[in-house]
N, CA, C, O and the ligand as a Tripos MOL2 file, in Angstrom:
@<TRIPOS>MOLECULE
protein
  285   283    72     0     0
PROTEIN
NO_CHARGES

@<TRIPOS>ATOM
      1 N           0.9250   -1.2130    0.0870 N.3       1 MET1
      2 CA          0.0980   -0.1530   -0.0140 C.3       1 MET1
      3 C           0.6550    1.3480   -0.0340 C.2       1 MET1
      4 O           1.3120    1.7550    0.9250 O.2       1 MET1
      5 N           0.4400    2.0000   -0.9140 N.am      2 ALA2
      6 CA          1.4850    3.4770   -0.9070 C.3       2 ALA2
      7 C           0.9530    4.3680   -0.0130 C.2       2 ALA2
      8 O           1.7320    5.2610    0.3210 O.2       2 ALA2
      9 N          -0.1490    4.3940    0.4790 N.am      3 TYR3
     10 CA         -0.5070    5.1720    1.7070 C.3       3 TYR3
     11 C          -1.4430    4.4930    2.5230 C.2       3 TYR3
     12 O          -2.3080    3.7750    2.0220 O.2       3 TYR3
     13 N          -1.3100    4.7070    4.0200 N.am      4 ARG4
     14 CA         -2.2140    4.2590    4.7220 C.3       4 ARG4
     15 C          -3.6360    4.4200    4.8160 C.2       4 ARG4
     16 O          -4.1820    5.5140    4.6700 O.2       4 ARG4
     17 N          -4.2890    3.2790    5.0720 N.am      5 GLU5
     18 CA         -5.8150    3.4920    5.0910 C.3       5 GLU5
     19 C          -6.1390    4.4560    6.1400 C.2       5 GLU5
     20 O          -5.7040    4.3630    7.2880 O.2       5 GLU5
     21 N          -6.9510    5.4290    5.7050 N.am      6 LYS6
     22 CA         -7.6070    6.4580    6.7680 C.3       6 LYS6
     23 C          -8.9580    6.1790    6.9350 C.2       6 LYS6
     24 O          -9.6570    5.6180    6.0920 O.2       6 LYS6
     25 N          -9.3340    6.5810    8.0560 N.am      7 LYS7
     26 CA        -10.8460    6.5850    8.3770 C.3       7 LYS7
     27 C         -11.4540    7.9160    7.8120 C.2       7 LYS7
     28 O         -10.9540    9.0300    7.9660 O.2       7 LYS7
     29 N         -12.5450    7.6420    7.1730 N.am      8 CYS8
     30 CA        -13.2880    8.8460    6.5310 C.3       8 CYS8
     31 C         -13.4200    9.9590    7.6470 C.2       8 CYS8
     32 O         -13.9640    9.7490    8.7310 O.2       8 CYS8
     33 N         -12.9360   11.0080    7.3130 N.am      9 ARG9
     34 CA        -12.9710   12.3000    7.9350 C.3       9 ARG9
     35 C         -14.2720   12.6390    8.5040 C.2       9 ARG9
     36 O         -14.4490   12.9480    9.6830 O.2       9 ARG9
     37 N         -15.2450   12.5590    7.5320 N.am     10 LEU10
     38 CA        -16.4920   12.9730    7.7490 C.3      10 LEU10
     39 C         -17.4550   11.9670    8.5590 C.2      10 LEU10
     40 O         -18.5630   12.2890    8.9890 O.2      10 LEU10
     41 N         -16.8920   10.7630    8.6920 N.am     11 CYS11
     42 CA        -17.6500    9.9140    9.6590 C.3      11 CYS11
     43 C         -17.2760   10.0940   10.8170 C.2      11 CYS11
     44 O         -18.0620    9.9390   11.7510 O.2      11 CYS11
     45 N         -16.0290   10.4490   11.0000 N.am     12 GLU12
     46 CA        -15.3300   10.7330   12.4990 C.3      12 GLU12
     47 C         -16.1470   12.1130   12.9000 C.2      12 GLU12
     48 O         -16.5570   12.2860   14.0470 O.2      12 GLU12
     49 N         -16.3080   12.9050   12.0320 N.am     13 GLN13
     50 CA        -17.2630   14.2740   12.5830 C.3      13 GLN13
     51 C         -18.7690   13.6770   12.6090 C.2      13 GLN13
     52 O         -19.6670   14.4160   13.0120 O.2      13 GLN13
     53 N         -19.0210   12.5690   12.2550 N.am     14 GLN14
     54 CA        -20.4630   12.1980   12.1200 C.3      14 GLN14
     55 C         -21.2120   13.1720   11.3000 C.2      14 GLN14
     56 O         -22.3270   13.4820   11.7190 O.2      14 GLN14
     57 N         -20.8380   13.6470   10.3270 N.am     15 ALA15
     58 CA        -21.2660   14.6330    9.3610 C.3      15 ALA15
     59 C         -22.4100   13.9060    8.6820 C.2      15 ALA15
     60 O         -22.3090   12.7920    8.1680 O.2      15 ALA15
     61 N         -23.6950   14.7720    8.7380 N.am     16 GLN16
     62 CA        -24.8640   13.9060    7.9600 C.3      16 GLN16
     63 C         -24.8530   14.8000    6.5370 C.2      16 GLN16
     64 O         -25.2910   14.2990    5.5010 O.2      16 GLN16
     65 N         -24.4090   15.9290    6.5670 N.am     17 GLU17
     66 CA        -24.2160   16.7610    5.1360 C.3      17 GLU17
     67 C         -22.8050   17.4320    5.2930 C.2      17 GLU17
     68 O         -22.0840   17.4720    6.2900 O.2      17 GLU17
     69 N         -22.6010   17.9660    3.9920 N.am     18 VAL18
     70 CA        -21.3490   18.7550    3.7990 C.3      18 VAL18
     71 C         -21.8090   20.1600    3.4570 C.2      18 VAL18
     72 O         -22.5260   20.4100    2.4870 O.2      18 VAL18
     73 N         -21.3310   21.1010    4.3530 N.am     19 ASP19
     74 CA        -21.7430   22.3370    4.1190 C.3      19 ASP19
     75 C         -21.0050   23.0150    3.1200 C.2      19 ASP19
     76 O         -19.8050   23.1220    3.3690 O.2      19 ASP19
     77 N         -21.4830   23.5950    1.8480 N.am     20 TYR20
     78 CA        -20.7990   24.0290    0.9310 C.3      20 TYR20
     79 C         -20.0850   25.4790    1.3150 C.2      20 TYR20
     80 O         -19.1800   25.9690    0.6400 O.2      20 TYR20
     81 N         -20.5960   26.0350    2.4150 N.am     21 LYS21
     82 CA        -19.8370   27.2850    2.8040 C.3      21 LYS21
     83 C         -18.6010   26.8650    3.8020 C.2      21 LYS21
     84 O         -18.0030   27.7320    4.4390 O.2      21 LYS21
     85 N         -18.2970   25.6150    3.8850 N.am     22 ASP22
     86 CA        -17.2970   25.2360    4.8970 C.3      22 ASP22
     87 C         -16.2350   25.0320    3.9340 C.2      22 ASP22
     88 O         -16.0260   23.9280    3.4330 O.2      22 ASP22
     89 N         -15.4500   26.2310    3.6190 N.am     23 VAL23
     90 CA        -14.3930   26.3290    2.4850 C.3      23 VAL23
     91 C         -13.1820   25.5990    2.8060 C.2      23 VAL23
     92 O         -12.5900   24.8950    1.9880 O.2      23 VAL23
     93 N         -12.7300   25.8200    4.3110 N.am     24 ASN24
     94 CA        -11.7620   25.1830    4.9440 C.3      24 ASN24
     95 C         -11.8160   23.6320    4.6950 C.2      24 ASN24
     96 O         -10.8660   23.0330    4.1900 O.2      24 ASN24
     97 N         -12.9280   23.0470    5.0620 N.am     25 LEU25
     98 CA        -13.1570   21.6630    4.7160 C.3      25 LEU25
     99 C         -12.9930   21.2220    3.3300 C.2      25 LEU25
    100 O         -12.2530   20.2870    3.0230 O.2      25 LEU25
    101 N         -13.6680   21.8800    2.5160 N.am     26 LEU26
    102 CA        -13.6920   21.3860    1.0920 C.3      26 LEU26
    103 C         -12.3150   21.4890    0.6450 C.2      26 LEU26
    104 O         -11.7740   20.5830    0.0110 O.2      26 LEU26
    105 N         -11.7210   22.5990    0.9680 N.am     27 ARG27
    106 CA        -10.2140   22.7270    0.4800 C.3      27 ARG27
    107 C          -9.4010   21.7060    0.3750 C.2      27 ARG27
    108 O          -8.5560   21.5220   -0.5010 O.2      27 ARG27
    109 N          -9.7750   20.7380    1.6800 N.am     28 GLY28
    110 CA         -9.0450   19.5250    1.9850 C.3      28 GLY28
    111 C          -9.4440   18.6110    0.8530 C.2      28 GLY28
    112 O          -8.6360   17.7260    0.5720 O.2      28 GLY28
    113 N         -10.5380   18.6840    0.1750 N.am     29 PHE29
    114 CA        -10.7540   17.5940   -0.7640 C.3      29 PHE29
    115 C         -10.5760   18.1480   -2.2070 C.2      29 PHE29
    116 O         -10.9560   17.5610   -3.2200 O.2      29 PHE29
    117 N          -9.9630   19.3280   -2.1690 N.am     30 VAL30
    118 CA         -9.3670   19.5340   -3.7620 C.3      30 VAL30
    119 C          -7.9830   19.6490   -3.9580 C.2      30 VAL30
    120 O          -7.3420   19.9980   -2.9670 O.2      30 VAL30
    121 N          -7.3110   19.4200   -5.0940 N.am     31 SER31
    122 CA         -5.9270   19.3910   -5.1720 C.3      31 SER31
    123 C          -5.6490   21.0860   -5.4240 C.2      31 SER31
    124 O          -6.5550   21.9090   -5.5580 O.2      31 SER31
    125 N          -4.1520   21.4020   -5.4560 N.am     32 PHE32
    126 CA         -3.7510   22.6200   -5.8780 C.3      32 PHE32
    127 C          -4.3100   23.1340   -7.0390 C.2      32 PHE32
    128 O          -4.4650   24.3510   -7.1420 O.2      32 PHE32
    129 N          -4.6590   22.3160   -7.9970 N.am     33 GLN33
    130 CA         -5.3240   22.6580   -9.2810 C.3      33 GLN33
    131 C          -6.5290   22.9330   -9.3330 C.2      33 GLN33
    132 O          -7.0690   23.4300  -10.3210 O.2      33 GLN33
    133 N          -7.1940   22.5930   -8.0880 N.am     34 GLY34
    134 CA         -8.5890   23.0580   -7.9110 C.3      34 GLY34
    135 C          -9.2150   21.8720   -8.1260 C.2      34 GLY34
    136 O         -10.4340   21.9300   -7.9720 O.2      34 GLY34
    137 N          -8.6720   20.5790   -8.5000 N.am     35 LYS35
    138 CA         -9.3940   19.3930   -8.8480 C.3      35 LYS35
    139 C          -9.8560   18.4840   -7.5800 C.2      35 LYS35
    140 O          -9.1910   18.4350   -6.5450 O.2      35 LYS35
    141 N         -10.8830   17.8810   -7.7450 N.am     36 ILE36
    142 CA        -11.7410   17.1300   -6.8620 C.3      36 ILE36
    143 C         -10.8610   15.9540   -6.6860 C.2      36 ILE36
    144 O         -10.6190   15.2790   -7.6870 O.2      36 ILE36
    145 N         -10.2370   15.5450   -5.2910 N.am     37 ILE37
    146 CA         -9.1490   14.7170   -5.1370 C.3      37 ILE37
    147 C         -10.1870   13.3190   -4.9810 C.2      37 ILE37
    148 O         -11.2910   13.3160   -4.4360 O.2      37 ILE37
    149 N          -9.5550   12.2590   -5.5650 N.am     38 ASN38
    150 CA        -10.3380   10.9180   -5.6340 C.3      38 ASN38
    151 C         -10.5380   10.2530   -4.1200 C.2      38 ASN38
    152 O          -9.9420   10.6270   -3.1100 O.2      38 ASN38
    153 N         -11.3960    9.3090   -4.1900 N.am     39 ARG39
    154 CA        -11.7650    8.8710   -2.8190 C.3      39 ARG39
    155 C         -10.7520    7.9630   -2.2710 C.2      39 ARG39
    156 O         -10.8030    7.6480   -1.0820 O.2      39 ARG39
    157 N          -9.9410    7.5710   -2.9570 N.am     40 LYS40
    158 CA         -8.8690    6.7270   -2.4110 C.3      40 LYS40
    159 C          -7.5970    7.7100   -1.6630 C.2      40 LYS40
    160 O          -6.8720    7.3840   -0.7230 O.2      40 LYS40
    161 N          -7.6130    8.9970   -2.4250 N.am     41 ARG41
    162 CA         -6.6520    9.8050   -1.6390 C.3      41 ARG41
    163 C          -7.1650   10.5180   -0.4160 C.2      41 ARG41
    164 O          -6.4310   10.7630    0.5410 O.2      41 ARG41
    165 N          -8.5920   10.8850   -0.4690 N.am     42 THR42
    166 CA         -8.9860   11.6220    0.7550 C.3      42 THR42
    167 C          -9.2050   10.5720    1.7130 C.2      42 THR42
    168 O          -8.9230   10.8800    2.8710 O.2      42 THR42
    169 N          -9.6660    9.3350    1.5070 N.am     43 GLY43
    170 CA        -10.0770    8.5520    2.5720 C.3      43 GLY43
    171 C         -11.4850    8.4030    2.6320 C.2      43 GLY43
    172 O         -11.9300    7.5310    3.3780 O.2      43 GLY43
    173 N         -12.2590    9.1080    1.9730 N.am     44 ASN44
    174 CA        -13.6310    9.3310    2.2440 C.3      44 ASN44
    175 C         -14.5310    8.1130    1.9990 C.2      44 ASN44
    176 O         -14.1180    7.3000    1.1720 O.2      44 ASN44
    177 N         -15.4960    7.9180    2.4960 N.am     45 CYS45
    178 CA        -16.3220    6.6560    2.2690 C.3      45 CYS45
    179 C         -17.0980    7.3020    1.0570 C.2      45 CYS45
    180 O         -17.0530    8.4790    0.6980 O.2      45 CYS45
    181 N         -17.8220    6.2610    0.5060 N.am     46 ALA46
    182 CA        -18.5930    6.6490   -0.7630 C.3      46 ALA46
    183 C         -19.5980    7.7990   -0.4490 C.2      46 ALA46
    184 O         -19.7820    8.7800   -1.1700 O.2      46 ALA46
    185 N         -20.2380    7.5250    0.7700 N.am     47 LYS47
    186 CA        -21.4300    8.3160    0.9020 C.3      47 LYS47
    187 C         -20.7780    9.8860    1.1820 C.2      47 LYS47
    188 O         -21.2870   10.8850    0.6740 O.2      47 LYS47
    189 N         -19.8110    9.9270    1.8940 N.am     48 HIS48
    190 CA        -19.2580   11.3460    2.2260 C.3      48 HIS48
    191 C         -18.7100   12.0400    1.1130 C.2      48 HIS48
    192 O         -18.9110   13.2330    0.8850 O.2      48 HIS48
    193 N         -17.7430   10.9750    0.1550 N.am     49 GLN49
    194 CA        -17.3920   11.7720   -0.8890 C.3      49 GLN49
    195 C         -18.3240   12.1790   -1.9460 C.2      49 GLN49
    196 O         -17.9210   12.9330   -2.8320 O.2      49 GLN49
    197 N         -19.7470   11.6750   -1.9350 N.am     50 ARG50
    198 CA        -20.7330   12.3270   -2.8060 C.3      50 ARG50
    199 C         -21.1000   13.4240   -2.2260 C.2      50 ARG50
    200 O         -21.4060   14.3510   -2.9770 O.2      50 ARG50
    201 N         -21.1710   13.6260   -0.8680 N.am     51 LEU51
    202 CA        -21.7640   14.8350   -0.3410 C.3      51 LEU51
    203 C         -20.6460   15.7360   -0.4500 C.2      51 LEU51
    204 O         -20.9570   16.9140   -0.6230 O.2      51 LEU51
    205 N         -19.1990   15.4130   -0.3810 N.am     52 ALA52
    206 CA        -18.2610   16.3550   -0.5980 C.3      52 ALA52
    207 C         -18.0980   16.9730   -1.9830 C.2      52 ALA52
    208 O         -17.6720   18.1040   -2.2170 O.2      52 ALA52
    209 N         -18.5100   16.0380   -2.8870 N.am     53 THR53
    210 CA        -18.2590   16.5100   -4.3900 C.3      53 THR53
    211 C         -19.5280   17.6160   -4.8190 C.2      53 THR53
    212 O         -19.3980   18.5870   -5.5650 O.2      53 THR53
    213 N         -20.7060   17.1980   -4.1660 N.am     54 ARG54
    214 CA        -21.6200   17.9530   -4.4840 C.3      54 ARG54
    215 C         -21.3670   19.3110   -3.8850 C.2      54 ARG54
    216 O         -21.7010   20.3060   -4.5300 O.2      54 ARG54
    217 N         -20.7240   19.4460   -2.5400 N.am     55 ALA55
    218 CA        -20.6520   20.6040   -2.0540 C.3      55 ALA55
    219 C         -19.5410   21.3860   -2.6290 C.2      55 ALA55
    220 O         -19.5090   22.6010   -2.4370 O.2      55 ALA55
    221 N         -18.6680   20.8180   -3.2890 N.am     56 ILE56
    222 CA        -17.7000   21.5020   -4.0240 C.3      56 ILE56
    223 C         -18.1320   22.2700   -5.2060 C.2      56 ILE56
    224 O         -17.7520   23.3820   -5.5750 O.2      56 ILE56
    225 N         -19.1430   21.3390   -5.8210 N.am     57 LYS57
    226 CA        -19.5130   21.8740   -7.0970 C.3      57 LYS57
    227 C         -20.2760   23.0850   -6.7580 C.2      57 LYS57
    228 O         -20.0820   24.0800   -7.4570 O.2      57 LYS57
    229 N         -21.1370   23.1470   -5.7610 N.am     58 ARG58
    230 CA        -21.9810   24.2190   -5.4430 C.3      58 ARG58
    231 C         -21.1580   25.4260   -4.9510 C.2      58 ARG58
    232 O         -21.5270   26.5720   -5.2080 O.2      58 ARG58
    233 N         -20.0900   25.1780   -4.2710 N.am     59 ALA59
    234 CA        -19.0870   26.0620   -3.7080 C.3      59 ALA59
    235 C         -18.4810   26.7520   -4.9230 C.2      59 ALA59
    236 O         -18.2480   27.9600   -4.8800 O.2      59 ALA59
    237 N         -18.1660   25.8770   -6.2230 N.am     60 ARG60
    238 CA        -17.4670   26.5770   -7.2440 C.3      60 ARG60
    239 C         -18.5800   27.4450   -7.9290 C.2      60 ARG60
    240 O         -18.2790   28.4640   -8.5510 O.2      60 ARG60
    241 N         -19.6160   27.1000   -7.8230 N.am     61 PHE61
    242 CA        -20.8350   27.6270   -8.7080 C.3      61 PHE61
    243 C         -20.8590   29.0860   -8.0170 C.2      61 PHE61
    244 O         -20.8640   30.1050   -8.7080 O.2      61 PHE61
    245 N         -20.8720   29.1180   -6.5800 N.am     62 LEU62
    246 CA        -21.0410   30.4190   -5.8590 C.3      62 LEU62
    247 C         -19.5890   31.2080   -5.7100 C.2      62 LEU62
    248 O         -19.4820   32.1930   -4.9790 O.2      62 LEU62
    249 N         -18.5310   30.6940   -6.4460 N.am     63 ALA63
    250 CA        -17.1780   31.3840   -6.4510 C.3      63 ALA63
    251 C         -16.4610   31.2760   -5.1420 C.2      63 ALA63
    252 O         -15.4870   32.0000   -4.9370 O.2      63 ALA63
    253 N         -16.9140   30.3400   -4.1560 N.am     64 LEU64
    254 CA        -16.1880   30.2210   -2.9450 C.3      64 LEU64
    255 C         -15.0110   29.4480   -3.2860 C.2      64 LEU64
    256 O         -14.0270   29.6510   -2.5760 O.2      64 LEU64
    257 N         -14.9050   28.5910   -4.2370 N.am     65 LEU65
    258 CA        -13.8080   27.8750   -4.6020 C.3      65 LEU65
    259 C         -13.6020   27.8300   -6.0460 C.2      65 LEU65
    260 O         -14.5350   27.7450   -6.8450 O.2      65 LEU65
    261 N         -12.3530   27.8890   -6.3780 N.am     66 PRO66
    262 CA        -11.7880   28.0950   -7.8550 C.3      66 PRO66
    263 C         -11.9240   26.8330   -8.6880 C.2      66 PRO66
    264 O         -11.5610   25.7630   -8.2000 O.2      66 PRO66
    265 N         -12.4330   26.8950   -9.9350 N.am     67 TYR67
    266 CA        -12.5180   25.9440  -10.8160 C.3      67 TYR67
    267 C         -11.2850   25.3340  -11.2720 C.2      67 TYR67
    268 O         -11.0640   24.1240  -11.3150 O.2      67 TYR67
    269 N         -10.2960   26.5110  -11.6950 N.am     68 VAL68
    270 CA         -8.9430   26.2480  -11.5960 C.3      68 VAL68
    271 C          -8.1380   26.9350  -10.7520 C.2      68 VAL68
    272 O          -8.2050   28.1640  -10.7300 O.2      68 VAL68
    273 N          -7.3880   26.3450  -10.0540 N.am     69 GLY69
    274 CA         -6.4660   27.0590   -8.8810 C.3      69 GLY69
    275 C          -5.2320   27.5920   -9.4550 C.2      69 GLY69
    276 O          -4.8450   28.6660   -8.9950 O.2      69 GLY69
    277 N          -4.5220   27.0190  -10.4040 N.am     70 ASP70
    278 CA         -3.3440   27.2660  -11.1750 C.3      70 ASP70
    279 C          -3.5750   28.1730  -12.2580 C.2      70 ASP70
    280 O          -3.7100   27.5570  -13.3150 O.2      70 ASP70
    281 N          -3.6690   29.4110  -12.3760 N.am     71 GLN71
    282 CA         -3.8220   30.1710  -13.7510 C.3      71 GLN71
    283 C          -2.5350   30.9840  -14.2670 C.2      71 GLN71
    284 O          -2.5820   31.6010  -15.3310 O.2      71 GLN71
    285 ZN        -17.8150    9.0260    5.8660 Zn       72 ZN72
@<TRIPOS>BOND
     1     1     2 1
     2     2     3 1
     3     3     4 2
     4     3     5 am
     5     5     6 1
     6     6     7 1
     7     7     8 2
     8     7     9 am
     9     9    10 1
    10    10    11 1
    11    11    12 2
    12    11    13 am
    13    13    14 1
    14    14    15 1
    15    15    16 2
    16    15    17 am
    17    17    18 1
    18    18    19 1
    19    19    20 2
    20    19    21 am
    21    21    22 1
    22    22    23 1
    23    23    24 2
    24    23    25 am
    25    25    26 1
    26    26    27 1
    27    27    28 2
    28    27    29 am
    29    29    30 1
    30    30    31 1
    31    31    32 2
    32    31    33 am
    33    33    34 1
    34    34    35 1
    35    35    36 2
    36    35    37 am
    37    37    38 1
    38    38    39 1
    39    39    40 2
    40    39    41 am
    41    41    42 1
    42    42    43 1
    43    43    44 2
    44    43    45 am
    45    45    46 1
    46    46    47 1
    47    47    48 2
    48    47    49 am
    49    49    50 1
    50    50    51 1
    51    51    52 2
    52    51    53 am
    53    53    54 1
    54    54    55 1
    55    55    56 2
    56    55    57 am
    57    57    58 1
    58    58    59 1
    59    59    60 2
    60    59    61 am
    61    61    62 1
    62    62    63 1
    63    63    64 2
    64    63    65 am
    65    65    66 1
    66    66    67 1
    67    67    68 2
    68    67    69 am
    69    69    70 1
    70    70    71 1
    71    71    72 2
    72    71    73 am
    73    73    74 1
    74    74    75 1
    75    75    76 2
    76    75    77 am
    77    77    78 1
    78    78    79 1
    79    79    80 2
    80    79    81 am
    81    81    82 1
    82    82    83 1
    83    83    84 2
    84    83    85 am
    85    85    86 1
    86    86    87 1
    87    87    88 2
    88    87    89 am
    89    89    90 1
    90    90    91 1
    91    91    92 2
    92    91    93 am
    93    93    94 1
    94    94    95 1
    95    95    96 2
    96    95    97 am
    97    97    98 1
    98    98    99 1
    99    99   100 2
   100    99   101 am
   101   101   102 1
   102   102   103 1
   103   103   104 2
   104   103   105 am
   105   105   106 1
   106   106   107 1
   107   107   108 2
   108   107   109 am
   109   109   110 1
   110   110   111 1
   111   111   112 2
   112   111   113 am
   113   113   114 1
   114   114   115 1
   115   115   116 2
   116   115   117 am
   117   117   118 1
   118   118   119 1
   119   119   120 2
   120   119   121 am
   121   121   122 1
   122   122   123 1
   123   123   124 2
   124   123   125 am
   125   125   126 1
   126   126   127 1
   127   127   128 2
   128   127   129 am
   129   129   130 1
   130   130   131 1
   131   131   132 2
   132   131   133 am
   133   133   134 1
   134   134   135 1
   135   135   136 2
   136   135   137 am
   137   137   138 1
   138   138   139 1
   139   139   140 2
   140   139   141 am
   141   141   142 1
   142   142   143 1
   143   143   144 2
   144   143   145 am
   145   145   146 1
   146   146   147 1
   147   147   148 2
   148   147   149 am
   149   149   150 1
   150   150   151 1
   151   151   152 2
   152   151   153 am
   153   153   154 1
   154   154   155 1
   155   155   156 2
   156   155   157 am
   157   157   158 1
   158   158   159 1
   159   159   160 2
   160   159   161 am
   161   161   162 1
   162   162   163 1
   163   163   164 2
   164   163   165 am
   165   165   166 1
   166   166   167 1
   167   167   168 2
   168   167   169 am
   169   169   170 1
   170   170   171 1
   171   171   172 2
   172   171   173 am
   173   173   174 1
   174   174   175 1
   175   175   176 2
   176   175   177 am
   177   177   178 1
   178   178   179 1
   179   179   180 2
   180   179   181 am
   181   181   182 1
   182   182   183 1
   183   183   184 2
   184   183   185 am
   185   185   186 1
   186   186   187 1
   187   187   188 2
   188   187   189 am
   189   189   190 1
   190   190   191 1
   191   191   192 2
   192   191   193 am
   193   193   194 1
   194   194   195 1
   195   195   196 2
   196   195   197 am
   197   197   198 1
   198   198   199 1
   199   199   200 2
   200   199   201 am
   201   201   202 1
   202   202   203 1
   203   203   204 2
   204   203   205 am
   205   205   206 1
   206   206   207 1
   207   207   208 2
   208   207   209 am
   209   209   210 1
   210   210   211 1
   211   211   212 2
   212   211   213 am
   213   213   214 1
   214   214   215 1
   215   215   216 2
   216   215   217 am
   217   217   218 1
   218   218   219 1
   219   219   220 2
   220   219   221 am
   221   221   222 1
   222   222   223 1
   223   223   224 2
   224   223   225 am
   225   225   226 1
   226   226   227 1
   227   227   228 2
   228   227   229 am
   229   229   230 1
   230   230   231 1
   231   231   232 2
   232   231   233 am
   233   233   234 1
   234   234   235 1
   235   235   236 2
   236   235   237 am
   237   237   238 1
   238   238   239 1
   239   239   240 2
   240   239   241 am
   241   241   242 1
   242   242   243 1
   243   243   244 2
   244   243   245 am
   245   245   246 1
   246   246   247 1
   247   247   248 2
   248   247   249 am
   249   249   250 1
   250   250   251 1
   251   251   252 2
   252   251   253 am
   253   253   254 1
   254   254   255 1
   255   255   256 2
   256   255   257 am
   257   257   258 1
   258   258   259 1
   259   259   260 2
   260   259   261 am
   261   261   262 1
   262   262   263 1
   263   263   264 2
   264   263   265 am
   265   265   266 1
   266   266   267 1
   267   267   268 2
   268   267   269 am
   269   269   270 1
   270   270   271 1
   271   271   272 2
   272   271   273 am
   273   273   274 1
   274   274   275 1
   275   275   276 2
   276   275   277 am
   277   277   278 1
   278   278   279 1
   279   279   280 2
   280   279   281 am
   281   281   282 1
   282   282   283 1
   283   283   284 2
@<TRIPOS>SUBSTRUCTURE
     1 MET1         2 RESIDUE 1 A MET
     2 ALA2         6 RESIDUE 1 A ALA
     3 TYR3        10 RESIDUE 1 A TYR
     4 ARG4        14 RESIDUE 1 A ARG
     5 GLU5        18 RESIDUE 1 A GLU
     6 LYS6        22 RESIDUE 1 A LYS
     7 LYS7        26 RESIDUE 1 A LYS
     8 CYS8        30 RESIDUE 1 A CYS
     9 ARG9        34 RESIDUE 1 A ARG
    10 LEU10       38 RESIDUE 1 A LEU
    11 CYS11       42 RESIDUE 1 A CYS
    12 GLU12       46 RESIDUE 1 A GLU
    13 GLN13       50 RESIDUE 1 A GLN
    14 GLN14       54 RESIDUE 1 A GLN
    15 ALA15       58 RESIDUE 1 A ALA
    16 GLN16       62 RESIDUE 1 A GLN
    17 GLU17       66 RESIDUE 1 A GLU
    18 VAL18       70 RESIDUE 1 A VAL
    19 ASP19       74 RESIDUE 1 A ASP
    20 TYR20       78 RESIDUE 1 A TYR
    21 LYS21       82 RESIDUE 1 A LYS
    22 ASP22       86 RESIDUE 1 A ASP
    23 VAL23       90 RESIDUE 1 A VAL
    24 ASN24       94 RESIDUE 1 A ASN
    25 LEU25       98 RESIDUE 1 A LEU
    26 LEU26      102 RESIDUE 1 A LEU
    27 ARG27      106 RESIDUE 1 A ARG
    28 GLY28      110 RESIDUE 1 A GLY
    29 PHE29      114 RESIDUE 1 A PHE
    30 VAL30      118 RESIDUE 1 A VAL
    31 SER31      122 RESIDUE 1 A SER
    32 PHE32      126 RESIDUE 1 A PHE
    33 GLN33      130 RESIDUE 1 A GLN
    34 GLY34      134 RESIDUE 1 A GLY
    35 LYS35      138 RESIDUE 1 A LYS
    36 ILE36      142 RESIDUE 1 A ILE
    37 ILE37      146 RESIDUE 1 A ILE
    38 ASN38      150 RESIDUE 1 A ASN
    39 ARG39      154 RESIDUE 1 A ARG
    40 LYS40      158 RESIDUE 1 A LYS
    41 ARG41      162 RESIDUE 1 A ARG
    42 THR42      166 RESIDUE 1 A THR
    43 GLY43      170 RESIDUE 1 A GLY
    44 ASN44      174 RESIDUE 1 A ASN
    45 CYS45      178 RESIDUE 1 A CYS
    46 ALA46      182 RESIDUE 1 A ALA
    47 LYS47      186 RESIDUE 1 A LYS
    48 HIS48      190 RESIDUE 1 A HIS
    49 GLN49      194 RESIDUE 1 A GLN
    50 ARG50      198 RESIDUE 1 A ARG
    51 LEU51      202 RESIDUE 1 A LEU
    52 ALA52      206 RESIDUE 1 A ALA
    53 THR53      210 RESIDUE 1 A THR
    54 ARG54      214 RESIDUE 1 A ARG
    55 ALA55      218 RESIDUE 1 A ALA
    56 ILE56      222 RESIDUE 1 A ILE
    57 LYS57      226 RESIDUE 1 A LYS
    58 ARG58      230 RESIDUE 1 A ARG
    59 ALA59      234 RESIDUE 1 A ALA
    60 ARG60      238 RESIDUE 1 A ARG
    61 PHE61      242 RESIDUE 1 A PHE
    62 LEU62      246 RESIDUE 1 A LEU
    63 ALA63      250 RESIDUE 1 A ALA
    64 LEU64      254 RESIDUE 1 A LEU
    65 LEU65      258 RESIDUE 1 A LEU
    66 PRO66      262 RESIDUE 1 A PRO
    67 TYR67      266 RESIDUE 1 A TYR
    68 VAL68      270 RESIDUE 1 A VAL
    69 GLY69      274 RESIDUE 1 A GLY
    70 ASP70      278 RESIDUE 1 A ASP
    71 GLN71      282 RESIDUE 1 A GLN
    72 ZN72       285 GROUP 0 **** ****
């Protein structure tokens, strides 16, 4: 294994949903290029990755997160 298995961060917080306004949290799920990091790297479970992806897309739409980080 290249990196150790991590427990889903959002499960640890017992998050029922991901707030699109929680930019600090969402930043942990996007790369420097502003791309959404895949589930293997974030260690998120499928449920929370789906919620995180949705929150990131919403945050992008509202310009809270960049579509492209490196311009
Ligand atoms: Zn989870």
